[in-house]
C-alpha positions as MATLAB code, in Angstrom:
seq = 'MGHDKEKYEDQITLFALGLLKGYELRQLEEHLDAGCEICEQLMRESELTLSSLAYSLDDSPLSPQVENKIFDRIEAQETAPSKTPKLSFWNSIKPIWLNLGSAVAVVLLVFLFANNMSLRNELSVQKQDIKNLQASAGKETEMMDFVMNPNVQTVKLAGTMSELNSSGKLLWDEDSTRALLLVSNIPTLEEGMTYQIWCMENGIPVSLGTFKVNENGEKMMEIKSMPRPSKEMEVLITLEPDGGMPHPTGATYLAGSI';
ca = [
     -49.971  -13.007   54.178;
     -50.928  -14.634   50.869;
     -48.616  -14.860   47.916;
     -49.800  -13.196   44.691;
     -48.127  -15.769   42.437;
     -49.796  -14.594   39.200;
     -48.684  -10.992   39.733;
     -45.083  -11.899   40.477;
     -45.001  -14.501   37.702;
     -45.879  -11.790   35.179;
     -43.283   -9.428   36.645;
     -40.574  -12.111   36.630;
     -41.282  -12.897   32.970;
     -41.060   -9.213   32.068;
     -37.886   -8.878   34.153;
     -36.250  -11.778   32.303;
     -37.137  -10.105   28.989;
     -35.681   -6.787   30.168;
     -39.047   -5.026   30.027;
     -39.686   -4.442   33.717;
     -39.095   -0.805   34.671;
     -39.568    1.752   37.411;
     -41.676    1.011   40.465;
     -42.497   -2.573   39.456;
     -38.804   -3.366   39.050;
     -37.970   -1.991   42.491;
     -40.942   -3.844   43.971;
     -39.787   -7.173   42.515;
     -36.201   -6.629   43.648;
     -37.336   -5.872   47.197;
     -39.579   -8.936   47.148;
     -36.724  -11.189   46.008;
     -34.393   -9.666   48.610;
     -36.934  -10.661   51.246;
     -36.172  -14.301   50.406;
     -39.346  -15.498   48.692;
     -38.597  -19.088   47.729;
     -41.555  -19.299   45.335;
     -40.389  -16.286   43.308;
     -36.779  -17.426   43.388;
     -37.922  -20.705   41.846;
     -39.997  -18.804   39.258;
     -36.950  -16.677   38.425;
     -34.764  -19.746   37.867;
     -37.418  -21.363   35.684;
     -37.855  -18.168   33.655;
     -34.110  -17.811   33.050;
     -33.845  -21.482   32.071;
     -36.741  -21.120   29.630;
     -35.217  -18.062   27.956;
     -31.745  -19.587   27.730;
     -33.126  -22.668   25.972;
     -35.316  -20.818   23.461;
     -32.554  -20.727   20.830;
     -32.274  -24.525   20.953;
     -35.973  -25.347   21.284;
     -38.161  -26.472   18.399;
     -41.406  -25.586   20.140;
     -42.188  -22.116   21.494;
     -43.736  -22.120   24.965;
     -46.801  -19.837   24.831;
     -46.985  -16.909   27.218;
     -50.131  -16.112   29.113;
     -52.433  -13.537   27.468;
     -51.812  -11.154   30.350;
     -48.048  -11.294   29.866;
     -48.382  -10.927   26.096;
     -50.539   -7.840   26.509;
     -48.091   -6.304   28.973;
     -45.155   -7.009   26.654;
     -46.843   -5.366   23.664;
     -48.003   -2.436   25.790;
     -44.473   -1.810   27.075;
     -42.884   -2.139   23.632;
     -45.416    0.310   22.198;
     -44.788    2.725   25.064;
     -41.008    2.560   24.515;
     -41.384    3.179   20.770;
     -43.658    6.211   21.216;
     -41.889    7.755   24.216;
     -39.216   10.424   23.480;
     -35.746    8.986   23.737;
     -33.621   10.341   26.571;
     -30.603    8.285   25.661;
     -28.420    9.621   22.837;
     -27.802    7.279   19.942;
     -24.684    5.264   20.513;
     -21.787    5.896   18.215;
     -20.139    3.000   16.425;
     -17.284    3.016   18.957;
     -19.701    2.941   21.923;
     -21.627    0.082   20.358;
     -18.524   -2.084   20.074;
     -16.843   -0.894   23.269;
     -18.077   -3.870   25.363;
     -16.306   -6.202   22.949;
     -12.991   -4.414   23.492;
     -13.515   -4.369   27.251;
     -14.131   -8.109   27.248;
     -10.905   -8.681   25.353;
      -8.920   -6.951   28.038;
      -6.775   -3.869   27.655;
      -3.549   -5.752   26.850;
      -5.142   -7.827   24.084;
      -6.893   -4.750   22.706;
      -3.624   -2.806   22.520;
      -1.860   -5.693   20.772;
      -4.730   -5.988   18.301;
      -4.693   -2.253   17.596;
      -0.935   -2.327   17.000;
      -1.321   -5.317   14.673;
      -4.105   -3.642   12.684;
      -2.107   -0.423   12.396;
       1.067   -2.255   11.313;
      -0.864   -4.363    8.813;
      -2.495   -1.259    7.362;
       0.869    0.499    7.021;
       2.379   -2.615    5.402;
      -0.411   -2.711    2.817;
       0.054    1.003    2.127;
       3.804    0.498    1.636;
       3.251   -2.479   -0.670;
       0.755   -0.469   -2.706;
       3.184    2.449   -2.917;
       5.998    0.138   -4.081;
       3.729   -1.469   -6.677;
       2.666    1.935   -7.990;
       6.314    2.992   -8.250;
       7.198   -0.275  -10.036;
       4.403    0.364  -12.543;
       5.649    3.908  -13.128;
       9.205    2.631  -13.619;
       8.044   -0.036  -16.081;
       5.972    2.503  -17.996;
       8.922    4.902  -18.134;
      11.260    2.110  -19.243;
       8.841    0.919  -21.926;
       8.367    4.480  -23.132;
      12.135    5.016  -23.307;
      12.684    1.784  -25.219;
      10.000    2.770  -27.725;
      11.593    6.197  -28.113;
      15.047    4.684  -28.709;
      13.643    2.183  -31.206;
      11.970    4.986  -33.155;
      15.262    6.877  -33.127;
      17.256    3.897  -34.427;
      14.715    3.227  -37.205;
      14.747    6.854  -38.353;
      16.182    6.912  -41.926;
      17.853   10.275  -41.241;
      20.065    8.808  -38.520;
      23.710    8.397  -39.515;
      25.929    5.628  -38.122;
      29.468    6.443  -37.049;
      31.611    3.376  -36.365;
      34.003    3.545  -33.433;
      36.961    1.207  -33.636;
      39.139   -0.019  -30.804;
      42.563    1.583  -30.611;
      44.163   -1.259  -28.631;
      44.874   -4.375  -30.647;
      44.778   -6.645  -27.612;
      41.154   -5.662  -26.966;
      38.144   -6.538  -29.076;
      36.418   -3.244  -28.274;
      33.934   -1.645  -30.645;
      31.211    0.956  -30.697;
      28.714    2.932  -32.734;
      27.425    6.476  -32.591;
      23.957    6.870  -34.101;
      23.538   10.539  -34.897;
      20.557   12.559  -36.143;
      21.920   15.824  -37.525;
      18.459   17.398  -37.689;
      17.720   16.973  -33.961;
      21.342   17.001  -32.668;
      20.514   13.825  -30.742;
      22.783   10.796  -30.688;
      22.908    7.310  -29.206;
      26.216    5.749  -28.147;
      26.637    1.963  -28.126;
      29.859    0.347  -26.885;
      30.876   -3.250  -26.191;
      33.871   -5.236  -24.987;
      35.724   -2.378  -23.351;
      37.373   -3.031  -19.969;
      35.398   -2.625  -16.784;
      36.563    0.315  -14.713;
      38.644    0.533  -11.592;
      37.217    2.524   -8.699;
      37.505    6.265   -9.206;
      37.665    6.077  -13.018;
      35.153    6.725  -15.803;
      34.919    6.793  -19.593;
      34.423   10.156  -21.316;
      33.225   10.762  -24.891;
      34.573   13.703  -26.901;
      34.006   15.471  -30.184;
      37.258   16.903  -31.554;
      37.005   19.623  -34.214;
      40.097   21.571  -35.238;
      41.817   20.096  -32.191;
      39.284   21.582  -29.782;
      37.630   18.973  -27.502;
      33.953   19.143  -26.555;
      32.835   16.730  -23.839;
      29.609   14.854  -24.556;
      29.424   13.178  -21.132;
      30.855   10.396  -19.000;
      29.698    6.817  -18.503;
      30.517    3.483  -16.898;
      30.002    0.027  -18.389;
      28.398   -3.127  -17.015;
      30.278   -6.303  -16.132;
      30.320   -7.299  -19.819;
      31.893   -4.008  -20.902;
      28.668   -2.763  -22.511;
      26.866    0.579  -22.412;
      24.047    2.390  -24.206;
      24.035    6.148  -23.600;
      21.783    8.869  -24.969;
      23.431   12.146  -26.012;
      20.915   14.975  -26.169;
      23.085   17.713  -27.674;
      25.484   16.687  -30.411;
      27.592   19.483  -32.013;
      26.958   20.195  -35.685;
      30.217   19.632  -37.567;
      31.361   22.237  -40.069;
      33.725   19.684  -41.557;
      35.235   16.355  -40.499;
      34.940   15.790  -36.763;
      36.605   13.074  -34.688;
      34.874   11.158  -31.893;
      36.998    9.767  -29.047;
      36.343    7.743  -25.902;
      39.043    8.095  -23.265;
      39.658    6.881  -19.713;
      39.429    9.714  -17.176;
      39.066   10.280  -13.417;
      35.540   10.248  -11.974;
      33.616   13.395  -12.828;
      35.401   13.838  -16.150;
      38.027   16.284  -17.321;
      37.885   19.546  -19.363;
      40.084   17.912  -22.015;
      41.329   14.365  -22.713;
      44.102   13.184  -20.373;
      43.865    9.392  -20.395;
      44.230    6.517  -22.838;
      41.947    6.427  -25.889;
      39.907    3.223  -26.200;
      37.585    3.997  -29.149;
      37.797    6.462  -32.036;
      35.865    7.320  -35.187;
      35.191   10.153  -37.641;
      32.054   11.952  -38.808;
];
């Protein structure tokens, strides 16, 4: 039985290019399974030629018959209705994940997820920092405008203990009932204690709030509702238990009069 080398050579070339289909594909596979040494050699040569194309400077020309069959098959595939649904993005990259191996893929997914969450957290922290800076800058501007207001009165608060160099000021705007307390050089507090500021009018105390000082004995505190005095009013700062008291009970550290 003669060997139709030209026929099988064309089929092997199309097979190597992935264009051999249907009956011809089955025919070639059966022929190769039969142990044809000539076609096995043609197959090896075809695979070697294709694998070296990317590194070759010269293209090896195909026979006109093979070229015609290639173009005919490509045209038939382009015009034929597609029976295979379009692959999703995940399906198109799935072979890559499978080649990595399930363990590596899981580790990579965990890393990507953790990295994404870390970036989200950093962005959230940065946004919060920006908000805090904007709020702080806005507050400083507001306080500066308050201090520069010509209607603001200054009440000096003097230390009542000679051994301490404590001092303070109460900046008070009678029109808006707002005030700003500034103190310096008063003792830092023991645990469970706080300073409390009072307005005393006719012996009746009105608490304006409590505060603690920093390590240098300093504090700036905004008072949003300052009583309007009908006559002379005394301002006191006393030492009280945490949470404050309904009336002064501790030592007085600063005092002044409006």
